[in-house]
N, CA, C, O and the ligand as a Tripos MOL2 file, in Angstrom:
@<TRIPOS>MOLECULE
protein
  237   235    60     0     0
PROTEIN
NO_CHARGES

@<TRIPOS>ATOM
      1 N          66.1660  -19.6160   53.4890 N.3       1 MET1
      2 CA         65.9670  -19.3330   52.0830 C.3       1 MET1
      3 C          64.8630  -18.2070   52.1540 C.2       1 MET1
      4 O          63.8280  -18.3250   52.8090 O.2       1 MET1
      5 N          65.1600  -17.2420   51.4990 N.am      2 THR2
      6 CA         64.1490  -16.1270   51.3240 C.3       2 THR2
      7 C          64.2250  -15.6570   49.8640 C.2       2 THR2
      8 O          65.2500  -15.7760   49.1930 O.2       2 THR2
      9 N          63.0030  -15.0770   49.3790 N.am      3 GLY3
     10 CA         63.0910  -14.4330   48.3520 C.3       3 GLY3
     11 C          62.7670  -15.1210   47.0230 C.2       3 GLY3
     12 O          62.7220  -14.5490   45.9340 O.2       3 GLY3
     13 N          62.5370  -16.4840   47.2610 N.am      4 ALA4
     14 CA         61.9880  -17.5120   46.2920 C.3       4 ALA4
     15 C          60.5670  -17.2650   46.0660 C.2       4 ALA4
     16 O          59.7640  -17.2810   46.9990 O.2       4 ALA4
     17 N          60.2180  -17.0270   44.8010 N.am      5 HIS5
     18 CA         58.7030  -16.8790   44.5820 C.3       5 HIS5
     19 C          58.0730  -18.3560   44.3490 C.2       5 HIS5
     20 O          57.7860  -18.8550   43.2610 O.2       5 HIS5
     21 N          57.9460  -18.8660   45.4830 N.am      6 GLU6
     22 CA         57.3110  -20.1770   45.4770 C.3       6 GLU6
     23 C          55.9470  -20.2440   46.1470 C.2       6 GLU6
     24 O          55.8230  -19.6790   47.2340 O.2       6 GLU6
     25 N          54.8420  -20.9230   45.5710 N.am      7 PRO7
     26 CA         53.6190  -21.0950   46.2880 C.3       7 PRO7
     27 C          53.7300  -21.9120   47.4140 C.2       7 PRO7
     28 O          54.1530  -23.0660   47.3370 O.2       7 PRO7
     29 N          53.3490  -21.3420   48.5380 N.am      8 VAL8
     30 CA         53.1320  -22.1050   49.9050 C.3       8 VAL8
     31 C          51.7420  -21.9600   50.4360 C.2       8 VAL8
     32 O          51.0210  -20.9660   50.3450 O.2       8 VAL8
     33 N          51.4640  -23.1670   51.0360 N.am      9 VAL9
     34 CA         50.1850  -23.2980   51.7160 C.3       9 VAL9
     35 C          50.1200  -22.8430   53.1250 C.2       9 VAL9
     36 O          50.8140  -23.4720   53.9240 O.2       9 VAL9
     37 N          49.4340  -21.8980   53.5470 N.am     10 VAL10
     38 CA         49.5180  -21.4960   54.9150 C.3      10 VAL10
     39 C          48.0180  -21.6240   55.5150 C.2      10 VAL10
     40 O          47.0310  -21.4050   54.8130 O.2      10 VAL10
     41 N          47.9420  -21.9830   56.8220 N.am     11 TYR11
     42 CA         46.6800  -22.1990   57.4840 C.3      11 TYR11
     43 C          46.4690  -20.9910   58.4020 C.2      11 TYR11
     44 O          47.4120  -20.4370   58.9670 O.2      11 TYR11
     45 N          45.2630  -20.6250   58.5200 N.am     12 ASP12
     46 CA         45.0970  -19.5160   59.4940 C.3      12 ASP12
     47 C          45.1910  -19.9160   60.8590 C.2      12 ASP12
     48 O          44.2300  -20.4670   61.3970 O.2      12 ASP12
     49 N          46.3670  -19.6710   61.5410 N.am     13 THR13
     50 CA         46.6180  -20.1750   62.7350 C.3      13 THR13
     51 C          45.7920  -19.5540   63.9430 C.2      13 THR13
     52 O          45.9000  -19.9660   65.0980 O.2      13 THR13
     53 N          44.9530  -18.5140   63.5460 N.am     14 ALA14
     54 CA         44.0550  -17.8060   64.4900 C.3      14 ALA14
     55 C          42.6870  -18.7170   64.5130 C.2      14 ALA14
     56 O          41.8040  -18.5530   65.3550 O.2      14 ALA14
     57 N          42.6490  -19.5080   63.6710 N.am     15 ASP15
     58 CA         41.5510  -20.4880   63.7230 C.3      15 ASP15
     59 C          41.6490  -21.7570   64.1930 C.2      15 ASP15
     60 O          41.8400  -22.6440   63.3610 O.2      15 ASP15
     61 N          41.5620  -22.0440   65.3430 N.am     16 PRO16
     62 CA         41.9550  -23.3220   66.0490 C.3      16 PRO16
     63 C          41.2940  -24.5630   65.5250 C.2      16 PRO16
     64 O          41.7860  -25.6700   65.7450 O.2      16 PRO16
     65 N          40.1290  -24.3940   64.7970 N.am     17 GLU17
     66 CA         39.4110  -25.5660   64.2720 C.3      17 GLU17
     67 C          39.6460  -25.7040   62.7470 C.2      17 GLU17
     68 O          39.1180  -26.5980   62.0860 O.2      17 GLU17
     69 N          40.4380  -24.8000   62.2520 N.am     18 HIS18
     70 CA         40.6830  -24.8660   60.7290 C.3      18 HIS18
     71 C          39.3890  -24.8140   60.0370 C.2      18 HIS18
     72 O          39.1760  -25.5740   59.0920 O.2      18 HIS18
     73 N          38.5790  -24.0370   60.4100 N.am     19 ILE19
     74 CA         37.4120  -23.8080   59.4020 C.3      19 ILE19
     75 C          37.7250  -23.1880   58.2410 C.2      19 ILE19
     76 O          37.1920  -23.5100   57.1800 O.2      19 ILE19
     77 N          38.6280  -22.2320   58.3410 N.am     20 ALA20
     78 CA         39.0250  -21.5160   56.9840 C.3      20 ALA20
     79 C          39.9160  -22.3780   56.1710 C.2      20 ALA20
     80 O          40.8080  -23.0510   56.6880 O.2      20 ALA20
     81 N          39.6540  -22.3540   54.7860 N.am     21 PRO21
     82 CA         40.4310  -23.1550   54.0350 C.3      21 PRO21
     83 C          41.8060  -22.6520   53.9180 C.2      21 PRO21
     84 O          42.0130  -21.4520   54.0940 O.2      21 PRO21
     85 N          42.9020  -23.5740   53.5970 N.am     22 PRO22
     86 CA         44.2080  -22.9180   53.5820 C.3      22 PRO22
     87 C          44.4610  -22.0030   52.4180 C.2      22 PRO22
     88 O          43.8450  -22.1670   51.3660 O.2      22 PRO22
     89 N          45.2430  -21.1540   52.5510 N.am     23 SER23
     90 CA         45.5000  -20.1410   51.4190 C.3      23 SER23
     91 C          46.7980  -20.3640   50.9680 C.2      23 SER23
     92 O          47.7210  -20.5850   51.7520 O.2      23 SER23
     93 N          46.9570  -20.3140   49.5330 N.am     24 GLU24
     94 CA         48.2300  -20.3630   48.8800 C.3      24 GLU24
     95 C          48.8680  -18.9530   48.6380 C.2      24 GLU24
     96 O          48.3340  -18.0970   47.9320 O.2      24 GLU24
     97 N          49.9150  -18.8120   49.2080 N.am     25 ILE25
     98 CA         50.7740  -17.5240   49.1940 C.3      25 ILE25
     99 C          51.9190  -17.7070   48.3990 C.2      25 ILE25
    100 O          52.2910  -18.8290   48.0540 O.2      25 ILE25
    101 N          52.6270  -16.4420   48.0200 N.am     26 CYS26
    102 CA         53.7810  -16.4870   47.5340 C.3      26 CYS26
    103 C          54.9120  -16.1220   48.5120 C.2      26 CYS26
    104 O          54.9720  -15.0370   49.0920 O.2      26 CYS26
    105 N          55.8190  -17.1380   48.6480 N.am     27 LEU27
    106 CA         56.7680  -17.0580   49.8470 C.3      27 LEU27
    107 C          57.7480  -15.8500   49.5310 C.2      27 LEU27
    108 O          58.1570  -15.1740   50.4750 O.2      27 LEU27
    109 N          58.1070  -15.5820   48.3330 N.am     28 GLY28
    110 CA         59.0210  -14.4740   47.9490 C.3      28 GLY28
    111 C          58.2660  -13.0570   48.2420 C.2      28 GLY28
    112 O          58.9370  -12.0700   48.5460 O.2      28 GLY28
    113 N          57.0540  -13.0030   48.1560 N.am     29 CYS29
    114 CA         56.3530  -11.5610   48.3270 C.3      29 CYS29
    115 C          55.8000  -11.4700   49.7330 C.2      29 CYS29
    116 O          55.4910  -10.3880   50.2310 O.2      29 CYS29
    117 N          55.6830  -12.5910   50.3440 N.am     30 SER30
    118 CA         55.0470  -12.4640   51.7850 C.3      30 SER30
    119 C          56.2040  -12.3170   52.7450 C.2      30 SER30
    120 O          57.3720  -12.6060   52.4860 O.2      30 SER30
    121 N          55.7510  -11.8430   53.8620 N.am     31 GLY31
    122 CA         56.6700  -11.7320   54.9700 C.3      31 GLY31
    123 C          55.9750  -12.4470   56.1500 C.2      31 GLY31
    124 O          55.1110  -11.9400   56.8650 O.2      31 GLY31
    125 N          56.4910  -13.7370   56.2550 N.am     32 LEU32
    126 CA         55.6330  -14.6500   57.2740 C.3      32 LEU32
    127 C          55.8630  -14.0930   58.6750 C.2      32 LEU32
    128 O          55.0020  -14.2000   59.5470 O.2      32 LEU32
    129 N          57.0900  -13.4700   58.8850 N.am     33 GLU33
    130 CA         57.2960  -13.0080   60.3090 C.3      33 GLU33
    131 C          56.4710  -11.8480   60.6590 C.2      33 GLU33
    132 O          56.0760  -11.7230   61.8180 O.2      33 GLU33
    133 N          56.1370  -10.8690   59.6300 N.am     34 SER34
    134 CA         55.3690   -9.8520   59.9510 C.3      34 SER34
    135 C          53.9280  -10.0640   59.6620 C.2      34 SER34
    136 O          53.1170   -9.1520   59.8180 O.2      34 SER34
    137 N          53.6040  -11.2030   59.2590 N.am     35 GLY35
    138 CA         52.2310  -11.5630   58.9490 C.3      35 GLY35
    139 C          51.5470  -10.9850   57.6290 C.2      35 GLY35
    140 O          50.3340  -10.9380   57.4240 O.2      35 GLY35
    141 N          52.4870  -10.5840   56.8350 N.am     36 HIS36
    142 CA         52.1800   -9.9120   55.5310 C.3      36 HIS36
    143 C          52.1140  -10.9610   54.5660 C.2      36 HIS36
    144 O          53.1650  -11.4130   54.1100 O.2      36 HIS36
    145 N          50.8830  -11.4530   54.1570 N.am     37 LEU37
    146 CA         50.7120  -12.5390   53.1740 C.3      37 LEU37
    147 C          50.0400  -12.0640   51.9530 C.2      37 LEU37
    148 O          48.9870  -11.4270   51.9130 O.2      37 LEU37
    149 N          50.8460  -12.4870   50.8510 N.am     38 VAL38
    150 CA         50.4650  -12.0790   49.4320 C.3      38 VAL38
    151 C          49.9220  -13.1670   48.7160 C.2      38 VAL38
    152 O          50.7610  -14.0430   48.5060 O.2      38 VAL38
    153 N          48.7450  -13.4100   48.2540 N.am     39 PRO39
    154 CA         48.1170  -14.5730   47.5960 C.3      39 PRO39
    155 C          49.0850  -14.8220   46.4110 C.2      39 PRO39
    156 O          49.7810  -13.9430   45.9030 O.2      39 PRO39
    157 N          49.0480  -16.1380   46.0250 N.am     40 VAL40
    158 CA         49.8940  -16.4680   44.8010 C.3      40 VAL40
    159 C          49.3560  -15.8170   43.5110 C.2      40 VAL40
    160 O          50.1020  -15.5420   42.5710 O.2      40 VAL40
    161 N          47.9430  -15.5690   43.5050 N.am     41 THR41
    162 CA         47.4660  -15.0370   42.3640 C.3      41 THR41
    163 C          47.9830  -13.6010   42.2670 C.2      41 THR41
    164 O          47.8230  -13.0130   41.1980 O.2      41 THR41
    165 N          48.5200  -13.0540   43.1690 N.am     42 PHE42
    166 CA         49.0500  -11.5000   43.0730 C.3      42 PHE42
    167 C          50.4430  -11.6760   42.4940 C.2      42 PHE42
    168 O          51.0200  -10.6470   42.1430 O.2      42 PHE42
    169 N          51.0370  -12.7980   42.3540 N.am     43 CYS43
    170 CA         52.3950  -12.8310   42.1360 C.3      43 CYS43
    171 C          52.5150  -13.6580   40.7510 C.2      43 CYS43
    172 O          52.3020  -14.8700   40.7820 O.2      43 CYS43
    173 N          52.8210  -13.0770   39.6540 N.am     44 PRO44
    174 CA         52.9460  -13.8000   38.3710 C.3      44 PRO44
    175 C          54.0140  -14.8010   38.4630 C.2      44 PRO44
    176 O          53.8270  -15.8320   37.8170 O.2      44 PRO44
    177 N          55.0900  -14.7000   39.1340 N.am     45 LYS45
    178 CA         56.1390  -15.6680   39.2130 C.3      45 LYS45
    179 C          55.5560  -16.9300   39.9520 C.2      45 LYS45
    180 O          55.6120  -18.0530   39.4500 O.2      45 LYS45
    181 N          55.0510  -16.6920   41.0550 N.am     46 ALA46
    182 CA         54.6010  -17.9090   41.8440 C.3      46 ALA46
    183 C          53.3920  -18.6300   41.1410 C.2      46 ALA46
    184 O          53.1490  -19.8330   41.2370 O.2      46 ALA46
    185 N          52.6310  -17.6570   40.3780 N.am     47 LYS47
    186 CA         51.3310  -18.3260   39.7870 C.3      47 LYS47
    187 C          51.7350  -19.2380   38.7130 C.2      47 LYS47
    188 O          50.9460  -20.1390   38.4260 O.2      47 LYS47
    189 N          52.9440  -19.1350   38.0150 N.am     48 THR48
    190 CA         53.3690  -19.9240   36.9880 C.3      48 THR48
    191 C          53.7360  -21.3300   37.5620 C.2      48 THR48
    192 O          53.8120  -22.3130   36.8240 O.2      48 THR48
    193 N          53.9590  -21.3870   38.8990 N.am     49 LYS49
    194 CA         54.4070  -22.7050   39.3800 C.3      49 LYS49
    195 C          53.2260  -23.4100   40.1060 C.2      49 LYS49
    196 O          53.4230  -24.4370   40.7550 O.2      49 LYS49
    197 N          51.9600  -22.8270   39.9840 N.am     50 LEU50
    198 CA         50.7500  -23.3630   40.5030 C.3      50 LEU50
    199 C          50.3380  -24.4460   39.3320 C.2      50 LEU50
    200 O          50.5610  -24.2120   38.1440 O.2      50 LEU50
    201 N          49.7600  -25.5670   39.7600 N.am     51 PRO51
    202 CA         49.1770  -26.4360   38.9280 C.3      51 PRO51
    203 C          47.8780  -25.5670   38.1570 C.2      51 PRO51
    204 O          47.2630  -24.6620   38.7220 O.2      51 PRO51
    205 N          47.6330  -25.9900   36.9040 N.am     52 PRO52
    206 CA         46.5630  -25.0390   36.1730 C.3      52 PRO52
    207 C          45.2330  -25.4420   37.0070 C.2      52 PRO52
    208 O          45.0170  -26.4730   37.6440 O.2      52 PRO52
    209 N          44.4660  -24.3890   36.8190 N.am     53 VAL53
    210 CA         43.0740  -24.4230   37.5770 C.3      53 VAL53
    211 C          42.0350  -24.7890   36.5700 C.2      53 VAL53
    212 O          41.8460  -24.0690   35.5910 O.2      53 VAL53
    213 N          41.4290  -25.7650   36.7540 N.am     54 PRO54
    214 CA         40.4450  -26.3180   35.7390 C.3      54 PRO54
    215 C          39.2430  -25.1010   35.6590 C.2      54 PRO54
    216 O          38.7510  -24.5550   36.6470 O.2      54 PRO54
    217 N          38.9350  -24.8500   34.4020 N.am     55 GLY55
    218 CA         37.9920  -23.7430   34.2570 C.3      55 GLY55
    219 C          38.3920  -22.4490   34.1850 C.2      55 GLY55
    220 O          37.6090  -21.5290   33.9490 O.2      55 GLY55
    221 N          39.6710  -22.2970   34.3880 N.am     56 GLU56
    222 CA         40.4030  -20.9110   34.2920 C.3      56 GLU56
    223 C          41.1690  -20.8290   33.0140 C.2      56 GLU56
    224 O          41.7960  -21.8030   32.5980 O.2      56 GLU56
    225 N          41.1330  -19.7010   32.3890 N.am     57 PRO57
    226 CA         42.0170  -19.6760   31.0750 C.3      57 PRO57
    227 C          43.3980  -19.5290   31.4880 C.2      57 PRO57
    228 O          43.7000  -18.8430   32.4650 O.2      57 PRO57
    229 N          44.2290  -20.1340   30.7940 N.am     58 SER58
    230 CA         45.6940  -20.1040   31.1320 C.3      58 SER58
    231 C          46.3420  -19.1580   30.3490 C.2      58 SER58
    232 O          47.1410  -19.4790   29.4700 O.2      58 SER58
    233 N          46.0050  -17.8500   30.6500 N.am     59 SER59
    234 CA         46.6560  -16.7250   29.8970 C.3      59 SER59
    235 C          47.9370  -16.4500   30.5610 C.2      59 SER59
    236 O          48.6750  -15.5610   30.1360 O.2      59 SER59
    237 ZN         56.1010  -13.3800   44.5300 Zn       60 ZN60
@<TRIPOS>BOND
     1     1     2 1
     2     2     3 1
     3     3     4 2
     4     3     5 am
     5     5     6 1
     6     6     7 1
     7     7     8 2
     8     7     9 am
     9     9    10 1
    10    10    11 1
    11    11    12 2
    12    11    13 am
    13    13    14 1
    14    14    15 1
    15    15    16 2
    16    15    17 am
    17    17    18 1
    18    18    19 1
    19    19    20 2
    20    19    21 am
    21    21    22 1
    22    22    23 1
    23    23    24 2
    24    23    25 am
    25    25    26 1
    26    26    27 1
    27    27    28 2
    28    27    29 am
    29    29    30 1
    30    30    31 1
    31    31    32 2
    32    31    33 am
    33    33    34 1
    34    34    35 1
    35    35    36 2
    36    35    37 am
    37    37    38 1
    38    38    39 1
    39    39    40 2
    40    39    41 am
    41    41    42 1
    42    42    43 1
    43    43    44 2
    44    43    45 am
    45    45    46 1
    46    46    47 1
    47    47    48 2
    48    47    49 am
    49    49    50 1
    50    50    51 1
    51    51    52 2
    52    51    53 am
    53    53    54 1
    54    54    55 1
    55    55    56 2
    56    55    57 am
    57    57    58 1
    58    58    59 1
    59    59    60 2
    60    59    61 am
    61    61    62 1
    62    62    63 1
    63    63    64 2
    64    63    65 am
    65    65    66 1
    66    66    67 1
    67    67    68 2
    68    67    69 am
    69    69    70 1
    70    70    71 1
    71    71    72 2
    72    71    73 am
    73    73    74 1
    74    74    75 1
    75    75    76 2
    76    75    77 am
    77    77    78 1
    78    78    79 1
    79    79    80 2
    80    79    81 am
    81    81    82 1
    82    82    83 1
    83    83    84 2
    84    83    85 am
    85    85    86 1
    86    86    87 1
    87    87    88 2
    88    87    89 am
    89    89    90 1
    90    90    91 1
    91    91    92 2
    92    91    93 am
    93    93    94 1
    94    94    95 1
    95    95    96 2
    96    95    97 am
    97    97    98 1
    98    98    99 1
    99    99   100 2
   100    99   101 am
   101   101   102 1
   102   102   103 1
   103   103   104 2
   104   103   105 am
   105   105   106 1
   106   106   107 1
   107   107   108 2
   108   107   109 am
   109   109   110 1
   110   110   111 1
   111   111   112 2
   112   111   113 am
   113   113   114 1
   114   114   115 1
   115   115   116 2
   116   115   117 am
   117   117   118 1
   118   118   119 1
   119   119   120 2
   120   119   121 am
   121   121   122 1
   122   122   123 1
   123   123   124 2
   124   123   125 am
   125   125   126 1
   126   126   127 1
   127   127   128 2
   128   127   129 am
   129   129   130 1
   130   130   131 1
   131   131   132 2
   132   131   133 am
   133   133   134 1
   134   134   135 1
   135   135   136 2
   136   135   137 am
   137   137   138 1
   138   138   139 1
   139   139   140 2
   140   139   141 am
   141   141   142 1
   142   142   143 1
   143   143   144 2
   144   143   145 am
   145   145   146 1
   146   146   147 1
   147   147   148 2
   148   147   149 am
   149   149   150 1
   150   150   151 1
   151   151   152 2
   152   151   153 am
   153   153   154 1
   154   154   155 1
   155   155   156 2
   156   155   157 am
   157   157   158 1
   158   158   159 1
   159   159   160 2
   160   159   161 am
   161   161   162 1
   162   162   163 1
   163   163   164 2
   164   163   165 am
   165   165   166 1
   166   166   167 1
   167   167   168 2
   168   167   169 am
   169   169   170 1
   170   170   171 1
   171   171   172 2
   172   171   173 am
   173   173   174 1
   174   174   175 1
   175   175   176 2
   176   175   177 am
   177   177   178 1
   178   178   179 1
   179   179   180 2
   180   179   181 am
   181   181   182 1
   182   182   183 1
   183   183   184 2
   184   183   185 am
   185   185   186 1
   186   186   187 1
   187   187   188 2
   188   187   189 am
   189   189   190 1
   190   190   191 1
   191   191   192 2
   192   191   193 am
   193   193   194 1
   194   194   195 1
   195   195   196 2
   196   195   197 am
   197   197   198 1
   198   198   199 1
   199   199   200 2
   200   199   201 am
   201   201   202 1
   202   202   203 1
   203   203   204 2
   204   203   205 am
   205   205   206 1
   206   206   207 1
   207   207   208 2
   208   207   209 am
   209   209   210 1
   210   210   211 1
   211   211   212 2
   212   211   213 am
   213   213   214 1
   214   214   215 1
   215   215   216 2
   216   215   217 am
   217   217   218 1
   218   218   219 1
   219   219   220 2
   220   219   221 am
   221   221   222 1
   222   222   223 1
   223   223   224 2
   224   223   225 am
   225   225   226 1
   226   226   227 1
   227   227   228 2
   228   227   229 am
   229   229   230 1
   230   230   231 1
   231   231   232 2
   232   231   233 am
   233   233   234 1
   234   234   235 1
   235   235   236 2
@<TRIPOS>SUBSTRUCTURE
     1 MET1         2 RESIDUE 1 A MET
     2 THR2         6 RESIDUE 1 A THR
     3 GLY3        10 RESIDUE 1 A GLY
     4 ALA4        14 RESIDUE 1 A ALA
     5 HIS5        18 RESIDUE 1 A HIS
     6 GLU6        22 RESIDUE 1 A GLU
     7 PRO7        26 RESIDUE 1 A PRO
     8 VAL8        30 RESIDUE 1 A VAL
     9 VAL9        34 RESIDUE 1 A VAL
    10 VAL10       38 RESIDUE 1 A VAL
    11 TYR11       42 RESIDUE 1 A TYR
    12 ASP12       46 RESIDUE 1 A ASP
    13 THR13       50 RESIDUE 1 A THR
    14 ALA14       54 RESIDUE 1 A ALA
    15 ASP15       58 RESIDUE 1 A ASP
    16 PRO16       62 RESIDUE 1 A PRO
    17 GLU17       66 RESIDUE 1 A GLU
    18 HIS18       70 RESIDUE 1 A HIS
    19 ILE19       74 RESIDUE 1 A ILE
    20 ALA20       78 RESIDUE 1 A ALA
    21 PRO21       82 RESIDUE 1 A PRO
    22 PRO22       86 RESIDUE 1 A PRO
    23 SER23       90 RESIDUE 1 A SER
    24 GLU24       94 RESIDUE 1 A GLU
    25 ILE25       98 RESIDUE 1 A ILE
    26 CYS26      102 RESIDUE 1 A CYS
    27 LEU27      106 RESIDUE 1 A LEU
    28 GLY28      110 RESIDUE 1 A GLY
    29 CYS29      114 RESIDUE 1 A CYS
    30 SER30      118 RESIDUE 1 A SER
    31 GLY31      122 RESIDUE 1 A GLY
    32 LEU32      126 RESIDUE 1 A LEU
    33 GLU33      130 RESIDUE 1 A GLU
    34 SER34      134 RESIDUE 1 A SER
    35 GLY35      138 RESIDUE 1 A GLY
    36 HIS36      142 RESIDUE 1 A HIS
    37 LEU37      146 RESIDUE 1 A LEU
    38 VAL38      150 RESIDUE 1 A VAL
    39 PRO39      154 RESIDUE 1 A PRO
    40 VAL40      158 RESIDUE 1 A VAL
    41 THR41      162 RESIDUE 1 A THR
    42 PHE42      166 RESIDUE 1 A PHE
    43 CYS43      170 RESIDUE 1 A CYS
    44 PRO44      174 RESIDUE 1 A PRO
    45 LYS45      178 RESIDUE 1 A LYS
    46 ALA46      182 RESIDUE 1 A ALA
    47 LYS47      186 RESIDUE 1 A LYS
    48 THR48      190 RESIDUE 1 A THR
    49 LYS49      194 RESIDUE 1 A LYS
    50 LEU50      198 RESIDUE 1 A LEU
    51 PRO51      202 RESIDUE 1 A PRO
    52 PRO52      206 RESIDUE 1 A PRO
    53 VAL53      210 RESIDUE 1 A VAL
    54 PRO54      214 RESIDUE 1 A PRO
    55 GLY55      218 RESIDUE 1 A GLY
    56 GLU56      222 RESIDUE 1 A GLU
    57 PRO57      226 RESIDUE 1 A PRO
    58 SER58      230 RESIDUE 1 A SER
    59 SER59      234 RESIDUE 1 A SER
    60 ZN60       237 GROUP 0 **** ****
């Protein structure tokens, strides 16, 4: 399945100890095979599927 604008959590696999926090990216905008990651916040479609963030205006 490709093209779905769903938020997915990815871990930095280059970081063996997982020090970096996981990132939420848009599956539809990103190319996991090419390593091109687009944050969910950059995709309005995926962003609507995220739970609301406390303290952020839901515009
Ligand atoms: Zn997207």
